[in-house]
N, C-alpha and C positions, 0 to 999 in steps of 0.2 A: 635615846639618841636616834635621830633620823639618818637612815642609810640611803645614800643617793642611788637612784635607779641605775641599773647596769646599762651601759651603752650596748646597742645592738652589735652583734658580731658581724664581721664582714660578710659572712654567708647569709645574714638576715637582711642586709641592705639591698635595695634595688639598684643594680649596677647601671640601669638606663635612666635613672631619675633626672639626670641633668639634661639628657636629650629630650625626654618627655616634657620637661618644664620649658625648654627652649621652644619646641614646636607648639606648645600650648600658647605661650606668649606671642609667638609669631602669628598664629591663627587669629588671636584677638586683635593684633595690630592690623592685619589684613581685613578683618571683618568690620572694624570700626568705621572706615570710610564708606563701606557698603551700606551700613546701617544709617549713616548720615545722609547718603545720597537718596535712599528710599524713604527718608523721614520716618523711620521706624521708631515709634514712641508708644510702647504698650502701656505705660503707666497712665495714659489719658483715660483708659478704660475704668480706672478706679476713682476718677474725679466725681464729686457729688452729683453734678448735673448728668453726667453720662450714666452713673449708676441708676438714677431715677428713670431715665429714658429706657435703659436696658430692662429694668423691672417692669415698666409698663408694657414694653414690647413682648416680654415673655408671658406676662399675665394674659395678653390677648389670645394666646394659644390654648387657653383652658376654658371650658372643657373640650376635649377632642370631639370632632364631628363623628356621629355614629348613625346617621339616618340611613335606613336600609337602601333607599334609592342611591344615595351617595356612595355607599359601600359597594354596591353593584357596579357603579361607574368606575370606582377605583380598581376593582378586580379586573374589569375589562381593560382598562388602560395599563394595568400592571402586566397582563398577558401580552398586550401590544408592545410594551417596552421590551419584554423578552424576545418577542418575534422580530423586532427591529434589530436587536443585537445579533440574533442568530442568523437572520437573512444577510445582515451586513458582513458577518464573519464568513458566511458561505461565499459571497461575492469577493471578499478579500482573498480567499484561497484561490479563486479563479484568476485573480490578478497576480497573486504572489508566486504560484507554482511555475508558470512559464518563465517569469523573470528570474526565479531561483535557478532553473536549469540553465539559463543563459549566463547568469552571473557567477556560477560555480566553476572555478578554474579546473578542478580535478576532473570535470566531465568534458573537458576539451581534448579532442583527439590530437590536435596540433601541439598541445603542451606536453605530450608524452616524450618528445625529443628533448625537452628541457626549456625550450623557449617557444612561446605561443606565436603563431603566425599573425601577420598584421591585421587581416580581416577579422578572424575570431577575436583578437584582442580588442579591436574597435567595437565589435558587437557586444562583448562583455562589458566594456566601459559604458556603452549606451544603456545596457540593462541596469548597471549600478547607478548611473545618473538618474534613470527613471525612478528607481527605488528611493533615491535621495529626494527627488522632487515630490514624490507622493507623500512621504512621511514628514517632509519639512512643513507642509501646510497642515495646521491643526484641524481636527474633524469639525470643530466649531465654525471655522472659516468656510470649509467645504459646505457645511449645512446652510450657512447664510447665502452662499452662492446658489445652491440647489433650491432653496426656498424661493428665490427670485425666478428660477427657471421653471420648476415644476409645481410651485405653489406650496401652501402649507400642508403638512401631513407627513406620514411615516416614510414616504418615498425619499424625501430629502435626507432623513436620518440614515436610512439604509445605504444610500449612495455615499454619504459623507464617511461613514464607518468603513465602507468597502475600500475607498481610495486610501485613506490614512493608514488603516490597518493592513492593507495590501502591501504598502511600502515597508511597514514595520516587520510583517511576517517574512517578506522576501529577504530582507537584510539578515534577520536572525537565522532563517533557514539556511542561507548560503554560508554563514559563519559556522553553523553547527556541522554542515556537511563537509566543509573544508578542514575542520579541526579534527575529524575522525580519521580512522585508518583507511587508506585509499588503495591498498595493495590489490584487493579483489576487484575494485572498480577499474584500475589500470589494466589488469589482466583481461577483463572483459572487453575493454576498448581495443586492446592490442589484437584480440582474436576476432575482431569484426563486429562486435556488438554496437548497437546504436546508443546514442546518449540516453534515451529513455530506458532502454534495457539495462544499461550500466547503473542508472539511478535506481531502478526497481529491484535489481538483484544484488547490487554491490553496496550502495550507500544507504538505501532505505532500511534494510533489515537491522543494521547495527545502530542506526540513529532514530528508529521509529519511536522509542519511548521518550527520548528528549524532545523530538519534534511534536509529539502529541501532547506532552506536558506543557510546552510553551503555548501551543494552540489553545488548550483549555484555559490557561491563565489569561490569554488575550480575550477569550470569550467572556470571562468574568469582568475584565476591564471594559469590554464593549457594553455590558449591561449598565455599568456606571456612566459611561459616556452617553448612552442613549437617553438617560434621564436628563443630563445636562443639555443635550441637543434639543430637548423639548422646549427649553426656554427661548429658543429662537424660532419656534414654530414647526419643529420637526416631528411633532406628534408624541404620543406616549404619556407616561406619568408626569414627566417634567413640564409638558405644556399645560396640563391641568393644574399642576402646582403653581405655575406662573400666573394662571388666571385667578386662582384663589388668593395669591399674594396681592395682585392688583386690586382685588375687591376687599382687601383687608380682612379676610376671613381666616383668622389664625387657627381656629379649630380644624378646618379642613386641611390646612397646611400641616398641622401636627399629625393628623391621621395619615396623610400621604408620606410624611417623613418616616413615621413608624413602619409603614408598609415598605418603603424604600430600604430602610435599614434591614428589615427582615429578608427582603429580596436579595440584597447583597450578601448577607450572612448565609443564605441558602446556596447561592452561587459559589461562595467560598467553600462551603462544606462539600458540594458536589465536585468542584475542581480538586480539592485536597484528596477526596476519596479516589478520584481517577488517577491522580499522581501516585498514590500509594499502590493502587492496583497495577500500574505500569512499572512499579519498582524504581 
């Protein structure tokens, strides 16, 4: 005789399953018109004609290029890509740090009384608007602008990363500094310390690990961005990859893609190691 399975006890049931089911259905209802608006149809990838085209395209990548002269060129452009990212991040720090000091409310002397004076408030808003403007324009757009101004080459990529990442760094730096403990900073300001002294001895010591961790993460992102910027003539590995794609040389593209993946993986390991070291 078949014994019916025992019903789960009330303690075994998920008490929130109704809410989870509701929000899942609500998300699907909201995402459906977005998928329709973007004409998102992934199933076309599996049609017979598209499968054939995809197979021919992937076959053109084999075998990967391994000519010694080509590999030397790839190594040189890989180093240039890292240099573009690092130089861009250095200039981004030059842009971000002054704006961070101006945008951070806790560093305002007039705010010690509870309400910031009109002029410091206006200066703080200007700094925040400047950060918004810088990070609102993607680095790819800045690169297109600078390629027209300074010509093809790494200079355009460095400047593009510096402006966009300067806005990103300044915004996050200000939020990190304002979210921490500000008692020591306020005490320094009340006793006559300058804004820079209050930052150096009050805010920086307790937030140094988080600030450094985010900076290293952004450097890793800048390496990826520098490759993308090469497709608009900003130099580096991306520009060489674009040239090979235009010449339908799939073997060279595959080699550079492998180098790019290795470069990003190395940058990820370095940044992860630094984050662990900073605790």
